[in-house]
C-alpha positions as a printed Julia matrix, in Angstrom:
158×3 Matrix{Float64}:
 104.4   142.59  179.21
 104.29  140.35  176.13
 100.56  141.05  175.75
 101.19  144.82  175.94
 103.92  144.56  173.29
 101.63  142.51  171.03
  98.87  145.11  171.43
 101.33  147.86  170.44
 102.43  145.84  167.42
  98.81  145.31  166.34
  97.97  149.03  166.83
 100.81  150.07  164.55
  99.66  147.88  161.69
 102.18  145.06  161.85
 100.29  141.86  161.06
 101.04  138.65  162.92
  99.93  135.9   160.59
  99.18  133.01  162.91
  98.91  131.74  166.44
 102.26  129.96  166.01
 104.08  133.23  165.3
 102.11  135.04  168.03
 103.02  132.43  170.68
 106.62  132.42  169.43
 106.76  136.2   169.8
 105.32  136.0   173.32
 107.91  133.35  174.2
 110.76  135.44  172.79
 109.63  138.57  174.63
 109.42  136.63  177.9
 112.92  135.18  177.36
 114.39  138.62  176.7
 112.71  140.03  179.79
 114.21  137.23  181.92
 117.65  137.78  180.36
 117.41  141.51  181.04
 116.21  141.08  184.63
 118.51  138.14  185.45
 121.63  138.25  183.23
 123.21  135.32  185.09
 120.44  132.99  183.86
 122.08  132.53  180.44
 124.87  129.99  180.91
 126.1   129.91  177.31
 129.09  131.88  176.14
 128.84  134.46  173.37
 130.49  131.97  170.98
 127.54  129.62  171.46
 124.98  132.26  170.44
 124.42  134.05  167.16
 124.48  137.84  166.97
 121.43  139.84  165.96
 123.15  140.47  162.62
 123.57  136.73  162.03
 119.9   136.12  162.92
 118.92  138.87  160.45
 121.14  137.24  157.81
 119.43  133.9   158.46
 115.98  135.49  158.14
 117.01  137.22  154.9
 118.42  133.92  153.56
 115.1   132.19  154.3
 113.06  135.08  152.83
 115.15  134.98  149.64
 114.38  131.26  149.3
 110.86  131.22  150.71
 109.42  129.42  147.7
 112.09  126.73  147.6
 113.41  124.09  149.93
 116.55  124.88  151.87
 119.07  122.84  153.8
 119.86  123.81  157.4
 123.56  123.1   156.84
 123.62  125.63  153.98
 121.87  128.22  156.14
 124.31  127.55  159.01
 127.27  127.94  156.65
 125.77  131.2   155.34
 125.77  132.69  158.85
 129.06  131.03  159.88
 127.57  128.82  162.57
 127.01  125.17  163.35
 123.53  123.75  162.78
 122.82  123.26  166.52
 123.95  126.8   167.35
 121.88  128.2   164.48
 118.74  126.33  165.51
 119.08  127.14  169.21
 119.86  130.84  168.68
 117.2   131.26  165.99
 114.55  129.69  168.24
 115.6   131.9   171.14
 115.45  135.1   169.1
 112.57  134.42  166.7
 110.51  131.96  168.72
 110.43  129.4   165.91
 112.95  127.01  164.43
 114.35  128.04  161.03
 112.29  125.32  159.33
 109.08  126.38  161.11
 109.78  130.0   160.21
 110.31  128.98  156.58
 107.04  127.01  156.59
 105.16  129.99  158.1
 106.51  132.33  155.43
 105.65  129.89  152.63
 102.1   129.56  153.87
 101.85  133.36  154.22
 102.66  133.59  150.51
 100.05  130.97  149.61
  97.42  132.78  151.7
  98.27  136.11  150.04
  97.98  134.58  146.55
  94.72  132.93  147.56
  93.3   136.25  148.76
  94.17  137.89  145.43
  92.67  135.04  143.4
  90.59  132.63  145.47
  89.87  130.47  142.43
  93.53  129.75  141.69
  94.27  126.13  140.99
  95.7   124.31  144.03
  98.3   122.79  141.69
  99.43  126.25  140.57
  99.58  127.57  144.15
 101.54  124.54  145.34
 104.0   124.86  142.46
 104.36  128.62  142.87
 105.14  128.17  146.6
 107.73  125.5   145.83
 105.84  122.46  147.06
 106.34  119.19  145.18
 102.62  118.38  145.35
  99.28  119.47  146.73
  99.74  116.82  149.41
 102.94  118.55  150.58
 101.18  121.92  150.55
  98.26  120.51  152.55
 100.59  118.88  155.1
 102.51  122.1   155.78
  99.36  124.22  155.62
  97.68  121.98  158.22
 100.74  122.16  160.52
 100.92  125.96  160.3
  97.25  126.93  160.16
  95.61  124.05  162.01
  93.27  123.42  159.09
  93.77  121.75  155.71
  94.34  123.8   152.57
  91.04  122.87  150.91
  89.02  123.67  154.07
  90.79  127.04  154.37
  90.29  127.7   150.67
  86.6   126.83  151.0
  86.27  129.46  153.71
  87.96  132.06  151.51
  85.66  131.24  148.58
  82.43  131.49  150.61
């Protein structure tokens, strides 16, 4: 079912930027199917889970600060939740932790800038995306994309 949903998403032009997001989406779809088919599986009370609105608020908060660091406690306070509840609910709904989601979005921005101007200075791209250094950019880029920034950039340039 997850594969069918992903095919529908791809057919309608919604891009899924990486394998990490794709596997997270598959995981989330499978979890929702289990919850729908077996409602007794979820043992947590409603108070221990965030609403869809709170998850959307968390995503918006991250999107608004995509090119800056953020603190989980600040995000939790923004959606009126504890950090553990935020992380657990966010992972269940989105398929990624808030910090992984933030990293994915940051790298999506870097990749978009790189596509527009492949010869951009790595220093400028790192600074624009809110990284303290090229080393930080490369570390996050490698974790998200599975390849270092310079290797990826070399592929874009050739």
